[in-house]
C-alpha positions as a printed NumPy array, in Angstrom:
array([[-179.201,  -85.995,  112.775],
       [-179.462,  -84.51 ,  109.01 ],
       [-182.721,  -84.764,  107.138],
       [-182.667,  -84.145,  103.055],
       [-183.641,  -85.278,   99.943],
       [-181.174,  -87.25 ,   97.808],
       [-180.829,  -88.148,   94.501],
       [-177.856,  -90.09 ,   94.319],
       [-178.118,  -92.71 ,   96.875],
       [-175.841,  -95.444,   96.273],
       [-177.014,  -99.079,   95.594],
       [-174.752,  -99.961,   98.541],
       [-176.111,  -97.519,  100.958],
       [-179.672,  -98.219,  100.216],
       [-179.111, -102.056,  100.264],
       [-177.484, -101.858,  103.734],
       [-180.601, -100.028,  105.268],
       [-183.025, -102.203,  103.715],
       [-181.085, -105.244,  105.656],
       [-180.359, -103.117,  108.852],
       [-183.883, -102.399,  109.11 ],
       [-185.388, -105.785,  108.708],
       [-187.027, -104.516,  105.387],
       [-184.672, -106.23 ,  103.578],
       [-186.548, -109.538,  104.174],
       [-189.265, -108.06 ,  101.584],
       [-186.884, -106.32 ,   99.044],
       [-184.488, -107.536,   96.722],
       [-181.385, -106.921,   98.419],
       [-179.581, -109.733,   96.316],
       [-180.36 , -108.354,   92.868],
       [-178.354, -104.795,   92.88 ],
       [-179.973, -104.149,   89.424],
       [-183.599, -104.462,   90.622],
       [-182.375, -102.139,   93.738],
       [-181.061,  -99.808,   91.032],
       [-184.041,  -99.283,   88.964],
       [-185.89 ,  -98.946,   92.627],
       [-183.755,  -95.917,   93.268],
       [-183.731,  -94.552,   89.793],
       [-187.709,  -94.607,   89.362],
       [-188.61 ,  -93.358,   93.096],
       [-189.12 ,  -89.651,   92.356],
       [-188.648,  -88.588,   96.17 ],
       [-186.112,  -89.957,   98.558],
       [-185.387,  -88.35 ,  101.581],
       [-182.66 ,  -89.662,  104.227],
       [-181.716,  -89.377,  107.722],
       [-178.324,  -89.317,  108.377],
       [-175.943,  -89.04 ,  111.667],
       [-172.4  ,  -87.938,  111.246],
       [-172.67 ,  -88.721,  107.421],
       [-173.725,  -92.473,  108.229],
       [-177.306,  -93.335,  106.473],
       [-179.903,  -94.636,  109.39 ],
       [-183.336,  -94.085,  107.746],
       [-184.734,  -93.52 ,  104.301],
       [-188.244,  -92.768,  102.557],
       [-188.589,  -93.538,   99.118],
       [-191.597,  -92.508,   97.552],
       [-193.488,  -92.358,   94.276],
       [-195.422,  -89.235,   93.673],
       [-197.633,  -86.853,   91.521],
       [-196.807,  -84.222,   94.444],
       [-200.077,  -83.114,   94.417],
       [-202.792,  -86.054,   95.004],
       [-201.132,  -89.247,   95.964],
       [-197.676,  -90.084,   97.41 ],
       [-197.173,  -94.102,   97.497],
       [-194.412,  -94.469,  100.048],
       [-192.787,  -97.869,   99.259],
       [-189.913,  -97.65 ,  101.295],
       [-189.59 ,  -96.405,  105.24 ],
       [-186.723,  -97.926,  106.598],
       [-184.65 ,  -96.866,  110.11 ],
       [-181.889,  -99.006,  111.117],
       [-182.782, -100.917,  114.172],
       [-180.205,  -99.447,  116.25 ],
       [-181.986,  -96.241,  115.765],
       [-185.57 ,  -96.913,  115.906],
       [-188.033,  -95.39 ,  118.503],
       [-186.141,  -92.101,  118.276],
       [-188.905,  -90.43 ,  116.166],
       [-186.812,  -90.884,  112.962],
       [-189.522,  -92.537,  110.941],
       [-192.105,  -90.105,  111.885],
       [-189.98 ,  -87.311,  110.911],
       [-189.251,  -88.804,  107.44 ],
       [-193.185,  -89.404,  107.046],
       [-193.821,  -85.558,  108.008],
       [-191.211,  -84.373,  105.553],
       [-192.626,  -86.58 ,  102.856],
       [-195.95 ,  -84.945,  103.148],
       [-194.36 ,  -81.505,  103.363],
       [-192.253,  -82.393,  100.023],
       [-195.417,  -83.866,   98.501],
       [-197.684,  -80.599,   99.05 ],
       [-199.723,  -82.59 ,  101.824],
       [-200.763,  -85.066,   99.106],
       [-202.299,  -88.258,  100.494],
       [-199.659,  -90.866,  101.482],
       [-200.142,  -94.465,  101.04 ],
       [-198.224,  -97.239,  101.778],
       [-198.106, -100.867,  102.873],
       [-196.802, -101.965,  106.028],
       [-194.369, -104.434,  106.963],
       [-195.72 , -107.065,  109.325],
       [-193.099, -106.168,  112.12 ],
       [-194.358, -102.551,  111.602],
       [-198.306, -102.64 ,  111.345],
       [-199.046, -101.48 ,  114.901],
       [-196.501,  -98.513,  114.492],
       [-198.239,  -96.661,  111.798],
       [-201.889,  -95.809,  113.918],
       [-199.5  ,  -94.881,  116.776],
       [-198.432,  -92.052,  114.63 ],
       [-201.669,  -90.88 ,  113.6  ],
       [-202.122,  -92.923,  109.989],
       [-205.421,  -94.537,  109.159],
       [-206.21 ,  -98.391,  108.546],
       [-207.899,  -99.043,  105.375],
       [-209.027, -102.275,  104.112],
       [-209.776, -101.245,  100.387],
       [-206.274, -102.082,   99.507],
       [-205.212, -104.867,   97.134],
       [-202.37 , -106.589,   95.738],
       [-201.3  , -108.377,   92.628],
       [-197.88 , -109.965,   93.083],
       [-197.555, -111.645,   89.594],
       [-199.242, -110.919,   86.162],
       [-200.295, -114.647,   85.994],
       [-202.262, -114.364,   89.115],
       [-204.701, -111.804,   86.969],
       [-207.648, -113.618,   86.005]])
């Protein structure tokens, strides 16, 4: 398994891993222009590859000192339960100088994060559409 920071991950590979991890259900995988912007503006992308094949990715937005929003953590379903997601999270923390790591869990993964030592908070808020702002 090779873990590395990547700056030129293709839209096609990123889309494929989102779909293969089930995260594609909540990402705009049918909109390559949006996926391209997601990659362009994510300022830390760490991947896991087996024999060159992308099997995991952690895409974050970070200031590298105080906070990191781990927007996408995706591991191909065929490779899950092998510690790949945990290692991607560990490397994200390491690369961001141990900045606070924040994420919103996919419904299927909600029980995973406490198992690896992450703390659940109830103080999170979400605004999906600007029209919802009162």
